[in-house]
N, C-alpha and C positions, 0 to 999 in steps of 0.2 A: 311475634305479635304481642303487644302489651296493652294493659287496660289504660285507656286514655282518661284525661281529667280536664285540665284547664283549657286545652285547645278546643273542646267542644262545649265548654260551660257557657260561653257567651250566648249561643243560639238557644240553649235551654233556658237560661235565666230570663230571657225576654218574654217567655210565656208560661213557664212551669218550673218553679225553682225547687231545689232540694228542700228548702225550709218549708215549702208548701206541702211537699210529700210527707215530711216528718209531721207536720201539723195534722194532716188527715190521718196519718198512721196512728197517732196518739188518740185522736177522737174515735176512729173506728175500733182500735184495739180496746179502748175503755168500753165502748158500746157492746162489743162481742162478749167481753168478760162479764160486764154487769148484767146483760140480758141472760147469759147462761146461769148466773148465780141467782138472780132475782125472779127467774121463771119458776123457782121452787121456793117454798116457804121455810125451808130448813137447810142447814149447810150441806153442800154436796158430798156424797160418798162416804168420807171418813172424818176423823177428827176427835173421836170420843176420848182417846188417850190424852190428847193435848188439852181437851176441855177439863179433864180431871186434874191434869198437872197444873193448869192455870188456877183452878180452884184450890189446889194444895198450896200454891204460892200465896194466895190471898188468905187462906186460913192460917198460914205460918208467918203472917206479917211480912211477906216478900222475902223471907229467908229460905234458902234452898233446903228442902227436907231430904232425908236420906232415901226415902222410898215414896212412890206415888200410891195413892189409894185406889187406882184404877182396878176394878174387879177384885180388889183385895188380893192381888196376885203376888205381892211382894216385889214388884218391879223396881229396881234402883232408879232414883231420880238422876239419871246420868245424861240426859239429852241436852244438847246445846240450848241455853236458856234465853237468848236474846229476844226471839219472837214471843216466847211465853211471857217475858217481863213486859214487853210492849202491850200485849193483850191484858195482862193483869193490871197495869197502870190505867189503861182505858176503862176497864171494868170498875176499878176503884174510883175513877172519876165520874161514874154514873152511867156509862154506856152498857147496855145489856150484853152479856158475854156471848150469847149466840149471835148477836148482830156483829160483834167484833170479829168472830170467826167467818162471817160472810163478807163484810165490807173491807176490812184491812187487806186480805189477800188480793182483792180486786185492784185496790189502789197501788199496792206494791208491785203487782204484776204489770200494771200499766206503766209504772215508772221504769220498767226494764226496756221499754221501747226507746225513749231518748237516751238511756244509758248505752244501749247497743249501738245507736247511731253515733254517739260520741266515741266509743271504742273503735268502730269500723272506720270512722273518719280519721282518727289518729293513726290507725294501723295502715289504712290504704292511702291516706292523704288524697281522698277523692270524695267530695261531698255528695255527688250524684249516686255513686255506688253505695255509700253509707246510707243515703235516704232510701234506696231500694231495699237494703238490708233491714232497715227499720220497718218497712212495709211487711217483709216476710216475718219478722218477729211479732208484728201485730196480729197476723192472721194464722200462722201455723199452729195447729192444736198442740203439738208436742212442746211448744214454748210455754203454754199457760194452763192446760187442762188440769194437771196435777198440782198446780199452784194456786188455783182459785177455789178449791174445795176446802172442807173444814181443816184438814191437815196442812193446808197451804199456809197456815199462820207461821210455820217455820220454813217450809220449802220456798215460799216467795221471797223471804228475806235472804235466804241462802243464795238464791239465784241472782238477785239484784246485786248483792255485795260481791258475788263471784265475778260478775261482769265489770263492776266498778274497780275491783282489785286488779283484774287482768289489764284494764286500761291504764291504771296507775303504774302497774309494774312495767308495762311496755314503755311508758313515758320515762320511767326511772332508768331503764336500760338504755334508752336513747340519749338522755341528758341527765345524769345523776346529780341531784342537788339535795340539800338537807330537807327542804320542804317536801320533795317527792319521796324521800325516805320516810318522813313522818306520815305523809298521806297513805303511802302503800302499807305501812305498818298498821295504821288505823283501820283501813278497809280490809286488810288481811285478817286482823283480829276480829272484826265484825263478821267476816265470812266463817271463821272457825266457830264463833259463838252462835251462829245461826243454824248451821246444818252440817252434819258429818260428811255427807257425800260432796257437798259444795267445797268443803275444806280439802278433801282428797283430790278433787278435780283441779282445784286451784294449785295445789302442790305439784301435780303432774304437769299442768300448763306452765308453771314457773320453771320447772326443770327443763322442759323442752325449749321454752323461749330463751333460757340462758344459753342453751347449746347453739341457737341460731343467732343470738344477738351479742353475747359477751365477747368483747374484743380487747378491753383494757382492764388493768388491775383495779382502777377506781370504780369501774362498773361492777366488778366482782365483789369488791368491798361493800358497795352500796346495797347490792342484793343480799349479801350475807348478813349485813347489819339489820336490814328490814326483817329477814327471817328470824334473827335472834330476838328482836323486839317482839314480834308476833308470838314466838315461843314463850317468852317471859310473861307477856301480858295475859295470854290465855292460860298460863299455868295457875293463875289465881282461881280459875274455875276447875280445870281438870286434875290438878294435883291433890286437892282435898278428896276428890272422888276416888282416885287411885289409892289414897291412904286408907279410906274407909272400906272400899269394895275390893281392893286388891287387883292384880293383873287379870283375874278371871273375868272382869267386866269387859276387857278387850277381846277375849275369846268369845264371849257371848255376843258382842257386836259383830264379830266376823262371821258368826253362824246365823245371824238374823237374816230373814228374807229367803227367797228361793233363788238358787244359783241357776242361771240359764247361760249357755254358751254365747260368747260375744257375737259370733257370726250369725246366729239365729236372731239376736236382737237387732243387728245391723240390717239384715234382710227384712225384718218386720218394720223397721223404721223407714226403709226405702219404699216398702209397699204402701206406707201411709202418705208418702209425698205425692203431690199432684204432678202431672206430666210437665207443665211449664216450669215448675221449680226444679225438677230433676234436670231438664234441659239446660236451664240457666246455670245450675251447679256444674254440669259437665263443661259448659262453655267457659265458666270461670276457672275450672281446673286446667283445661287445655290451653286456653288463650290468655289467661291472666298472667301477670308478672310472676316469674318463677319464685322469687324470694318471698312474695306475699302468699301465693297459693300454696307454696311448699310447707310453711309452718302450719297453716290451717288444716291441710290434708293430713300431715304427719300427726298433729295433735288429735285430730278426729279418729284416725285409725288406732292410735295409742290408747284412747279412751276405751274402745271396745276390746282391746287386748288386756289392759291392766285393770280397768274398773268397769267391766261390762254392765253391771246392774244399773249404774247411773248414767252410762254413756248416752243413751237416747235423749235423756232429759237435758244434758249439757252440751252434747255434740250438735244440737240443733242451732246453737249460736254460730258454729262454724259453717253449717249448712246455709244459714241466712246470709252470712257475709259472702260466701262463695256465690250464692244466688244473686246477691247485689252486684258483684263483679260481672257476672254474666249478663244481667239486665242492662248494666251500663254499657257493656260492649255491644249488645244488640242495638241499644239506642244510638250509640256513637257511630257504628259502622253500617248499620242496616237502615235505621229509621231516619237519622239526621240527613243523609243524602237525599231523601225524598223531599226535604224542604227546598232543595235547589232545583227540583224538577219543574218542567214547563206547566204542569197542571196547577201547582201551588202558586207559581209566579203569576199566572193569569188571574187568580182570585185573591192575591195578597192584599190588594187595595180594599177588598171587602172585609178585611180583618177576620178572615177565616182562621180557625185553629190550625196550628202547624200539623202536618202529617205525623211528625215525630212525637208530638204531644198526644195526638189521638192514638197512635200506635202504642205508646207507653201506657196510656190509660187502659187500653184493651188488654195488654199483657198483665197489668196489675189486677184487673178484674178477673182474668182467667186464673190467677193465683187465689184470689179471694173466694170466689164462688164455691169451688169444690172443697176448700178447707172449711168454709162456713157450714156446708152440708155435713161434712165429717164431724164437726163440733156438735151439731144438733143431734146426730145419731150415735155419738160416742156412748159406750156402755157405762162409763163413769159419770155420765150426766144424770145421776139419780140421787134421790134423797129419801130418807126414812119417811114413810107415810104417817099420817096422824094416828092410825090404828097401831102401827108398829111402835110409835113413840109412847102411846098410852100403855101398851103392853110392857 
């Protein structure tokens, strides 16, 4: 059994197009993110370190200092600086820095919705499945919660460039050209300069994708050249840090955060997924095309084995695409045949909505509602009170 595409697109397009799903996904996704952020008068949850680092950049005339002044703790200024520079430039242009930490992550996180649609469409060659994947990216809390809070000024950029770089890398491996080498190098460089975990997840994804897609020497050359360009371009940032801080900075990075076994993080992620999404993911895994679901599932499992800490934050892209495959299969093989039933034929002249359209809307709502409730009740949906800020 394979996931279908063009043979079912005609009946869908006459009433409910993939572009329409994408449009509503972007609108809804922005609304969810904006309402979560602006229901509080202060940036959500975290971001104090990044606020200090941005101020350090401004005070140092946008030159990277050796240390951040955060808590006067002597912390090396070794964090990927792209998001920090964007915030500093906006603050320098007159936008209040606290508002930058609230508004920019919302906008960048919303941009991941069409980015994921583009990636899923290229990877699956199926606009309907890609549109359903975009819907999942719009509403699943694991996609955006940690990217719309104060610290999201870096995480949101890392996640967006991660998706864009994976999409460009896949296109490069399919049809290597000089233009795609340049674009992949640019997006890969932006990923590395945005967030360390995004860079590691991109490297893992590139390694696995090469195992699935590399067939010719010119493709291998194109991928290796893009990797070399990324290495050389990002060296302008990380090489001076290594020269001033030494290799001990890498050991400190490896020790940062709390290590939790990958299987516990995986079980926790599954526990946060709603029943419809889980069902659609299973359908996508079982009934989707082997060569498509194979890399997605392999990459997903590898994340939890090799990079467990960040796996739930980036593996959700794989979950969304697999859910998109499952939703498309449900629509094509369960809902679309209802359009040819006698009950719909009798009312077709009354321009009644197609049963397949109504069924798809119901499934999408069944995904949205529990995830919206989960977003509202999430423990990270908090901000410092006015009394705490005064203290």
